[in-house]
N, C-alpha and C positions, 0 to 999 in steps of 0.2 A: 504493500500500500504506500509506503514511504517513497519508493522509487517512482510510482505512478504520480504521486503528488509533486515530487520534484520535477518530473518530466512536464507536467502541466504548467508549473511555475516557469520553467525555462521557455516553453512554447509561448506562454503569455508574454514573458519579458521580451522575447525576440519580436513578437508581433507588435508590441507597443513601441519598440525601438524602430522597427521598419516603418511603421506609420508616422512616427516622429520625423524620420528622415524625409519621407514622402511629403509630409506637411511643410517642412522647411523649404524643400525644393520647389514645390508647387506655389507656395506663398511668394517666394522670391521672384519666380517667373511671372506670376500674376501682377505683382506690383510693377515690374518692368514694363509689362504690356499696357498697363493703365496710363503710363506716361505718354504713350504713342497717340492717344486719342486727342483730337483737337477740341477739347472741351471748353465751354464758355460758362460764365456765371452772371446772374442778374438778380437784384433784390426786388421782390414783389411783396404784396400785402401779407402773405403768410411766410415770409422769410426768403432766404436765398434759394435759388433753384439752379442746378447745374445741368447742362445739356450739350448735345452735339448737334450741329447743323451742317449737313453735307448734301451735295448733289443739287440738281435743278429739275424743274418740271412740276407736275402735279404734286402737291405736298402730302406726305404721309406723316402724321403724328404718331410715333411708335410708343406704346405704353407697355413697359416691361412687367414681368411677373415677379413672384417672390424670389428672394435672394438675387435680385437684379440691380439695376442702376443704369446710368446712361450707356455703359458698355454693352449690357445685355440688350437694351432697347435698340441700340445701333446695330449690333451683330445680327439681330433677328431679321433685319431688312437691308443690310448693307449691300447686298447684291442688286438693290434697286437704284443705287445712287446715279447710275447712268441714265435712268429713266425718270426718277423722281427726286424731289428735294425731301430729305429725311430729317425730321426734327425728333431727337431722341433724348428726352429729359429723364433725370432721376426723380422718382416719386418721393413723397415725404419720407425722411429718415434714411434715404439711400444716398451715399456718396455726396456729401456736402449740400444736399437739399434739406433745408432745415424745416422745423415744425413750430410755428408760432401758435396755431390754433389746436384743435383736437386731433387733426390728421385724418378726418373723415373723407370718404370718396367725394362727397359734395364739395368740400373745401378744395380737394385736389382738382376737381373739374374747374373751379373758379381760378385756380392757379394756371391751368392750361389756357384758359380764356385770356388771362392777363398776359401770358407769354406770347400768345398769338398777336395781341395788341402791340406789344413791344416790337415784335418782329414784322409788324405791318402785314400780317397774313390774314386774308379774309376768310377763306374756307379751306378745310383739310379733309383728307380721308383719315379717319382715326382707326388705328390697329391696336387691339388689346390682346396681349398674350397671357395665358394662364390667369394668375390673380389680377393682372392688369386689366382684364376684361371688365371687371366691375367699374373701375374708373372710366373706361372707355364708354360703357353703356350710360353711366351717370352723366358724362359730358354730352353725349348725344341727346339725352332727355332734357338737360338744362340749357343747352346752346344749339338747338337744331339748325338755326340759321347759319352756323359755322361748319356744318358737317355735310360733305358731299356723299360720304358713304361710311358705313360701320363695318369693320373687318374683325372677326373674332377668331383667334388662332389658338386652337386647343385651349379654349378660354373657360373661365368660370361662367356659369349659366344662372339665369334667374330661376325662380320656381313657379309652379302653377297656382299655388295657394299658400297663404301664410301658415307656416308649420307650427304645430303646437309646442314643439321643442326643437332645439338645434344646438350645435356645439358653440359655446360662447367664445372659445379660443380655438382657432383653426390654423395652426402652424406647428412646427416642431417645438418640443418643450424647450424652455429658455436655457436649461443647463447644457443643451446640445449646440447652442449657438456660439460656437468658437471654432477656429480653424482646426485645431487638433481633434476635438470631439467629432467633427464632421468627417475628418479623415478616418477616424476609428470605425465609424459606421458605414463608410462608403462602400465596402464590399457587399453590403446588404441592399444597396440601391436597385440592382437588377431584380431582386426578389420582391422588394416592397413596392417600388415605383415603376419597374420596367424600364429603368434608365441605366446606362452603363456606369460602372464605378468611376470612370474617368470624368464624369459630370462634375465631380468635386473640384476639378481644375477650373471650371467655368464660374463657380460661385465664390471663389476666393478673391480677395480677403473677406472672410465671413464677418469679422468684427466690424468692418466698415459698412456692413449691410444690416447689422443686428437690429438697430433701432427700427429700420423699415420692416424687417421681418416680424417684429413684435407688433407693430402697428397693423400690418396685414392680418396677423393672427387675431388681434383684438377687435379691429374695426372693419378693414376692407373685406376680408373673406366672409364674415357672417352678415354683411350689410344687406344683401338682397333678400336674406331670410328675416333678419331682425326688423328691417324697414320695408317689408313687402309692399305696402301701399304706396311707397314713394318710387316704385319701379313699374309704372304703367307701360309695359313693353308694347302693347297694342298701339300706343301713340307714336311709336317710332316710324316715321313715314319715309325716311331716307333708305336707299338700297342697303341691304345687309348681306354680308358674305360670311358664312360660318364654315371654317375649315377644321376638320377634326378626325382623329384616328379612333376607330372602333375599339382598339385594344389599349386605349389610354387609361393607365391606372391612377393617374393624378387627378385629371379632370374627366370624370366618368362620361362616356358617350351616352349612357342611359338618360342623363340629364338633358342632353341635346334633343334626343328623341321625344322626351316628355314635354319639352317647352317650345319646340320649333314652330308650332302652330301660332304662337303668340307674336311672332315677327311678321308684320304685314307684307313686307317686300323682301323676301328671303331667297338667297341662293345658297344651297347646301352642297359642300364638297366633302366627301368622306373617303377614308382609306381603311382597308381591313387590317393593316398593320402599320408599324412606324412608331407606335408609342406616343408619349407626350411630346417628344421632339419631332415627330412625323419624319423620322429618318428614312432616306431613300426616295422621298417624294418632292425634292426641291424643284425639279424642272416642272412638274405638274402644278405645283403651288404657284410658281412664278408665272406660268401661262394663265392660270385662273385669275391672278391679280391683274395681269395685262388686260384681260377681257373685262373684268369688273370695273377697273378704273377708267378704261376707254369708254365703256358704256355709260358710266355714271358721272363723268366730269362735265 
C-alpha cells in the first residue's frame, strides 16, 4: 500500500510540475501576442473601453464570449478585414475595459452605442459569440436603428418563457479563475466542453479576464432568464443569422431549436459537428456571412 501511495504522490507531483511549466510557457507567449494587437482606448460614461478597429467596408461589431477580450473579438472575424471594417471591443471587466456601473448587458449595449458615436459609425452588423450573444441581442433590442443585421455565432439563446428557477451564477467557480488552475483542468476540456485542451492557450492570461468572467457568471449569462420580459425577441425586425453546431456542449443546440420561432426574420445555418468553435467549417461560415451581409446592407 505504501508503494502505491508513493507512486500516486510522484505521479501527482510530476503532473503538477508539467502543468506549471505549460502554464508559464503559454502565459509568456500569450502576453507577447497581446502586444501585437493595434488596440485603442477611449473613456465613455461607464469607464474606459479598449478595442481594435481594423479593415474597411460594411462594419461588423464583434462581441466576444466568456474568457474573451478585444483579442478574442478580433480573432473571431479577423478573416473578414479585407471585406469588412471590424470593431472588436473588450466587454466590461475584460482587458482594460472598466466597470463604473453594475456591468449589466443593458449598460454594455449603451457603451457600444457610445463607441459607435465616437467612431462616427451609423449602422453595424453586430456579431455575438457565445456569452457575447446576450449583449448583442440587448443592443439590437435597445438600438434597432443602428443594426443592419444580428449574427449569433454559437451564441447564448433567449428562452421561450420565464423559468421558475435558473442558475444564479453561470460561469466556472471563482477558485478556478487563475492561469495555473485552468491549466490543471485543461485536459478535461474535451470531455466536459468538447473543446481541445489547447483552448487554454487562447484564454490566457486568465487573471486579466477574471473580472469579466465573474460579471458574465453573475449578470450576463443569466440575464435572458432573470429578465425574461425585457427580451421581446419577436420585436427584432432586422435580419438575423444564427450559426450553430448541433454537437455544441457549451451553448446547447436544443436551445436554438426551442427558440428559433421567436426570431421574425431568421436565417439558420447548422452543422452536425464542429463543437463550440465550429471547427472545420470556416469556409462555409465565411460564405454565409458574405450572403447575409450583401443581402442585408
